[in-house]
DSSP file (Angstrom, degrees, kcal/mol; ACC not computed):
  #  RESIDUE AA STRUCTURE BP1 BP2  ACC     N-H-->O    O-->H-N    N-H-->O    O-->H-N    TCO  KAPPA ALPHA  PHI   PSI    X-CA   Y-CA   Z-CA
    1    1 A X              0   0    0      0, 0.0     2,-0.1     0, 0.0     6,-0.0   0.000 360.0 360.0 360.0 142.4    0.1    0.0    0.1
    2    2 A X        -     0   0    0      1,-0.1     6,-0.0     4,-0.1     5,-0.0  -0.462 360.0-154.4 -84.9 158.6    1.4    3.4   -0.9
    3    3 A X        +     0   0    0     -2,-0.1    -1,-0.1     4,-0.0     4,-0.1   0.607  69.0  80.1-105.0 -14.9    2.2    5.8    1.9
    4    4 A X  S    S-     0   0    0      2,-0.2    -2,-0.0     1,-0.1     0, 0.0   0.157  95.7 -98.4 -75.7-165.2    1.8    9.0   -0.2
    5    5 A X  S    S+     0   0    0      2,-0.1     2,-0.3     0, 0.0    -1,-0.1   0.563  97.5  85.9 -94.3 -10.7   -1.4   10.8   -1.1
    6    6 A X  S    S-     0   0    0      1,-0.0     2,-0.3    18,-0.0    -2,-0.2  -0.655  80.4-119.4 -92.9 147.1   -1.5    9.2   -4.6
    7    7 A X        -     0   0    0     -2,-0.3     2,-0.1    13,-0.1    -2,-0.1  -0.656  25.3-131.5 -91.9 142.1   -3.0    5.9   -5.3
    8    8 A X     >  -     0   0    0     -2,-0.3     4,-2.7     1,-0.1     5,-0.2  -0.419  22.1-114.1 -85.4 162.0   -0.7    3.2   -6.8
    9    9 A X  H  > S+     0   0    0      1,-0.2     4,-2.8     2,-0.2     5,-0.3   0.935 119.1  54.3 -64.0 -44.8   -1.8    1.3   -9.8
   10   10 A X  H  > S+     0   0    0      1,-0.2     4,-2.2     2,-0.2    -1,-0.2   0.931 110.6  46.5 -51.4 -48.9   -1.9   -1.9   -7.8
   11   11 A X  H  > S+     0   0    0      1,-0.2     4,-3.0     2,-0.2    -1,-0.2   0.894 111.0  51.2 -61.3 -41.6   -4.3   -0.1   -5.3
   12   12 A X  H  X>S+     0   0    0     -4,-2.7     5,-2.2     1,-0.2     4,-0.5   0.916 112.0  46.1 -67.3 -38.6   -6.5    1.3   -8.0
   13   13 A X  H  <5S+     0   0    0     -4,-2.8     3,-0.4     3,-0.2    -2,-0.2   0.931 117.3  44.7 -67.8 -40.4   -6.9   -2.2   -9.7
   14   14 A X  H  <5S+     0   0    0     -4,-2.2    -2,-0.2    -5,-0.3    -1,-0.2   0.912 121.0  38.3 -71.1 -44.3   -7.6   -3.9   -6.3
   15   15 A X  H  <5S-     0   0    0     -4,-3.0    -1,-0.2    -5,-0.2    -2,-0.2   0.359 110.0-117.3 -92.0   6.2  -10.0   -1.2   -5.0
   16   16 A X  T  <5S+     0   0    0     -4,-0.5    -3,-0.2    -3,-0.4     3,-0.1   0.938  74.9 128.4  59.5  48.6  -11.7   -0.6   -8.4
   17   17 A X     >< +     0   0    0     -5,-2.2     4,-2.3    -6,-0.2    -4,-0.2  -0.281  12.5 133.4-124.1  40.5  -10.5    3.0   -8.6
   18   18 A X  H  > S+     0   0    0     -6,-0.4     4,-1.9     1,-0.2    -1,-0.1   0.733  70.8  56.9 -73.4 -22.1   -8.9    3.1  -11.9
   19   19 A X  H  > S+     0   0    0      2,-0.2     4,-2.0     1,-0.1    -1,-0.2   0.920 107.1  48.1 -69.3 -49.5  -10.7    6.3  -12.7
   20   20 A X  H >> S+     0   0    0      1,-0.2     4,-2.2     2,-0.2     3,-0.6   0.960 109.5  53.5 -48.5 -56.7   -9.2    8.1   -9.8
   21   21 A X  H 3X S+     0   0    0     -4,-2.3     4,-2.2     1,-0.3    -1,-0.2   0.888 106.6  51.9 -53.4 -43.3   -5.8    6.8  -10.7
   22   22 A X  H 3< S+     0   0    0     -4,-1.9    -1,-0.3     1,-0.2    -2,-0.2   0.897 108.6  50.5 -57.5 -39.2   -6.1    8.2  -14.2
   23   23 A X  H X< S+     0   0    0     -4,-2.0     3,-0.6    -3,-0.6    -2,-0.2   0.890 112.2  47.9 -68.5 -38.0   -7.0   11.6  -12.9
   24   24 A X  H 3< S+     0   0    0     -4,-2.2    -1,-0.2     1,-0.2    -2,-0.2   0.780 118.9  39.2 -67.3 -29.7   -4.0   11.5  -10.5
   25   25 A X  T 3< S+     0   0    0     -4,-2.2    -1,-0.2    -5,-0.2    -2,-0.1  -0.445  80.1 171.6-125.3  62.6   -1.5   10.4  -13.2
   26   26 A X    <   -     0   0    0     -3,-0.6     2,-0.3    -2,-0.1    -3,-0.1  -0.375   6.2-176.8 -76.0 151.3   -2.5   12.2  -16.3
   27   27 A X        -     0   0    0     -2,-0.1     2,-0.3    -5,-0.1    -2,-0.0  -0.985  20.0-135.8-145.6 148.8   -0.4   12.1  -19.5
   28   28 A X        +     0   0    0     -2,-0.3     2,-0.3     2,-0.0     0, 0.0  -0.770  33.7 153.4-107.6 157.2   -0.3   13.6  -22.8
   29   29 A X        -     0   0    0     -2,-0.3     2,-0.7     4,-0.0    -2,-0.0  -0.975  49.7 -87.9-166.1 165.4    0.4   11.6  -26.0
   30   30 A X     >  -     0   0    0     -2,-0.3     4,-2.3     1,-0.2     5,-0.1  -0.848  34.2-166.0 -86.8 110.9   -0.2   11.3  -29.8
   31   31 A X  H  > S+     0   0    0     -2,-0.7     4,-2.8     2,-0.2     5,-0.2   0.876  86.4  48.8 -71.3 -39.5   -3.4    9.4  -30.2
   32   32 A X  H  > S+     0   0    0      2,-0.2     4,-2.0     1,-0.2    -1,-0.2   0.933 112.3  50.7 -71.6 -41.8   -3.0    8.7  -33.8
   33   33 A X  H  > S+     0   0    0      1,-0.2     4,-2.5     2,-0.2     5,-0.2   0.949 112.5  46.8 -56.8 -47.3    0.6    7.5  -33.2
   34   34 A X  H  X S+     0   0    0     -4,-2.3     4,-2.8     1,-0.2    -2,-0.2   0.902 111.7  47.9 -64.7 -39.6   -0.5    5.2  -30.4
   35   35 A X  H  X S+     0   0    0     -4,-2.8     4,-1.4     1,-0.2    -1,-0.2   0.812 112.4  51.7 -78.7 -19.3   -3.4    3.7  -32.3
   36   36 A X  H  X S+     0   0    0     -4,-2.0     4,-2.4    -5,-0.2    -2,-0.2   0.941 112.8  44.3 -67.7 -46.1   -1.1    3.1  -35.4
   37   37 A X  H  X S+     0   0    0     -4,-2.5     4,-3.0     1,-0.2     5,-0.2   0.959 114.4  50.1 -72.7 -47.1    1.6    1.3  -33.2
   38   38 A X  H  X S+     0   0    0     -4,-2.8     4,-1.1     1,-0.2    -1,-0.2   0.852 110.2  49.2 -56.6 -34.4   -1.1   -0.7  -31.5
   39   39 A X  H  X S+     0   0    0     -4,-1.4     4,-1.4    -5,-0.2     3,-0.4   0.927 112.3  49.7 -68.9 -44.7   -2.7   -1.7  -34.7
   40   40 A X  H  < S+     0   0    0     -4,-2.4     3,-0.3     1,-0.2    -2,-0.2   0.895 110.0  50.3 -58.6 -39.7    0.8   -2.8  -36.1
   41   41 A X  H  < S+     0   0    0     -4,-3.0    -1,-0.2     1,-0.2    -2,-0.2   0.813 115.4  41.7 -76.7 -21.0    1.5   -4.7  -33.0
   42   42 A X  H  < S+     0   0    0     -4,-1.1    -1,-0.2    -3,-0.4    -2,-0.2   0.565  93.6  95.4 -97.7 -10.5   -1.9   -6.6  -33.2
   43   43 A X  S  < S-     0   0    0     -4,-1.4     2,-0.2    -3,-0.3     3,-0.1  -0.482  81.7-109.3 -80.3 148.3   -2.1   -7.3  -36.9
   44   44 A X        -     0   0    0     -2,-0.2    -1,-0.1     1,-0.1     5,-0.1  -0.576  38.9-106.4 -76.2 145.9   -0.9  -10.6  -38.3
   45   45 A X    >>  -     0   0    0     -2,-0.2     4,-1.1     1,-0.1     3,-0.7  -0.208  33.7-106.2 -66.9 162.6    2.3  -10.2  -40.4
   46   46 A X  H 3> S+     0   0    0      1,-0.2     4,-1.5     2,-0.2     3,-0.3   0.853 118.5  61.0 -64.0 -30.7    1.8  -10.6  -44.2
   47   47 A X  H 34 S+     0   0    0      1,-0.2    -1,-0.2     2,-0.2     3,-0.2   0.912 106.1  46.3 -62.0 -37.3    3.4  -14.1  -44.2
   48   48 A X  H <4 S+     0   0    0     -3,-0.7    -1,-0.2     1,-0.2    -2,-0.2   0.676 106.8  58.8 -82.2 -16.7    0.6  -15.3  -41.9
   49   49 A X  H  < S+     0   0    0     -4,-1.1    -1,-0.2    -3,-0.3    -2,-0.2   0.802  82.1 102.6 -81.9 -26.1   -2.2  -13.6  -43.9
   50   50 A X  S  < S-     0   0    0     -4,-1.5     2,-1.0    -3,-0.2     3,-0.1  -0.172  78.3-123.4 -58.3 144.0   -1.4  -15.5  -47.2
   51   51 A X    >   -     0   0    0      1,-0.2     3,-0.7     2,-0.0     4,-0.1  -0.801  28.7-177.2 -95.5 110.3   -3.7  -18.5  -48.0
   52   52 A X  G >   +     0   0    0     -2,-1.0     3,-0.9     1,-0.2    -1,-0.2   0.525  64.0  88.3 -85.0  -5.0   -1.3  -21.3  -48.3
   53   53 A X  G 3  S+     0   0    0      1,-0.2    -1,-0.2    -3,-0.1    -2,-0.0   0.765  89.9  47.1 -60.2 -27.9   -4.0  -23.8  -49.3
   54   54 A X  G <  S+     0   0    0     -3,-0.7    -1,-0.2     2,-0.1    -2,-0.1   0.512  88.2 109.0 -88.2  -9.4   -3.6  -22.9  -53.0
   55   55 A X  S <  S-     0   0    0     -3,-0.9     2,-0.2    -4,-0.1    -3,-0.0  -0.386  75.4-109.9 -80.5 156.6    0.1  -23.2  -53.1
   56   56 A X        -     0   0    0      1,-0.1    -1,-0.1    -2,-0.0    -2,-0.1  -0.541  36.2-111.0 -80.3 136.9    1.9  -26.0  -54.9
   57   57 A X        -     0   0    0     -2,-0.2     2,-0.1     1,-0.1    -1,-0.1  -0.451  39.8-104.0 -66.8 150.1    3.7  -28.5  -52.6
   58   58 A X              0   0    0      1,-0.1    -1,-0.1    -2,-0.1     0, 0.0  -0.451 360.0 360.0 -74.6 145.9    7.5  -28.3  -52.8
   59   59 A X              0   0    0     -2,-0.1    -1,-0.1    -3,-0.1    -2,-0.0   0.314 360.0 360.0-101.1 360.0    9.2  -31.1  -54.9
């Protein structure tokens, strides 16, 4: 448990006070950059997207 006046992330999660934690620990960022990075991290790579069922078996 934290000893200061601010809520720790662990306490916020345990006590269901994430909204308060977010207000106490505000941050600025680039939403478009973040969304692009998140999308890139969650998309399947091109190699996995290909349909290999139509490819010829190797000889």
